[in-house]
N, C-alpha and C positions, 0 to 999 in steps of 0.2 A: 504494500500500500504506500509506503514512504517513497519508493522508487517512482511510482505512478505520479504522485503529487509533485515530486522534484522535476519530473519530465514535463508535466503540464506547466509548471512555473517557468521553466527555461524556455519552452515554446512561446508562452504568452509574452515574456520579456523580449524575446527575439522579434516577434511580430510587432510589438509596440515600437521598438527602435526602428524597424524598417518603415513603418507608417510615418513616424515623425521625420525621418530623413527624406522621404518622398515628398512630404509637405513643404519642407524648407526649400527644395529645389524648384518647386513650381511658383514660388512667390518672388519672381525676379523683377516684375514691373510694378509692384505695389508700393507699400510704405518704405521698404528698405531702399528701393531705387531713389525715391524722393529724398530720403535722409542722406544717402550718399552724395547726391547732387548738391544738396544744401551744404553739406560739409565741405565739398570741393570748392564751391563758390565762396563760402566763408573763409576758407584757407587762403584763397587767392587775394581776397580783399584785405585780410589781416597782413599778409606779406607785403602788399603794396603800401598799406598804411604804415607798417613798421619801417619800411625803407624810407618813406617820405619823412617820418618823424626823426629817424636817424640822420638823414641828410640835413634837415633844419637844425637839429641839435649840434651836429658837427660844425656847420657853418657859423652858428651862434657862438660856439666855443672858440672858433678860430678868430672871429671878430673881436672878442673880448681879450683873448690871450695873445694873438699875434698881430703884426702890423700888416695892413692891407695896402696893395699897390693899385695904381690906376690902370695897370695892364689887365688884359682879359685872357682867360685860358682858351683852350681850343673851341669850346662851345659857348663862349661868352661868360664863363665863370669868373668870379673874382679870384685874383691871385694873392696869396699871403706869403709872408716871410716869417719863419719860425726863429727861435732864439739862436739857432746855429747858422743863420743867414741862408737857409735853403728855401727856395721858392716852391710853392705847391698850390694846388687848388683841390676842392672837395668835389668828388663826382657824385652821381646819383645813388650809389651804394654806400654813401657816407664814408668813403675811404679817401685818404690823402693820396694824391698823385703828384709826385715830385717832378719838377721841370728842371732840365739840365741846361 
């Protein structure tokens, strides 16, 4: 009797997992798809905003900390001189690009 109960329990668990796996695969255009798209869009917006905030912050720090020149960089950026007399400008990724 114990063997029969164990066998029925194993078969029922096996069928439940098969049914649940089949249901997950058929839901590709429903809520999960919408959530994934929203997540991707949000990620893109956050990256773009973060880059812009970084750029503005780096330029503000350069204005306060370093001396600015009347020269312009390759895309019209303001050129700064640091304490070591090196010329640079701040690009869109908030990185210093040194000019030789």
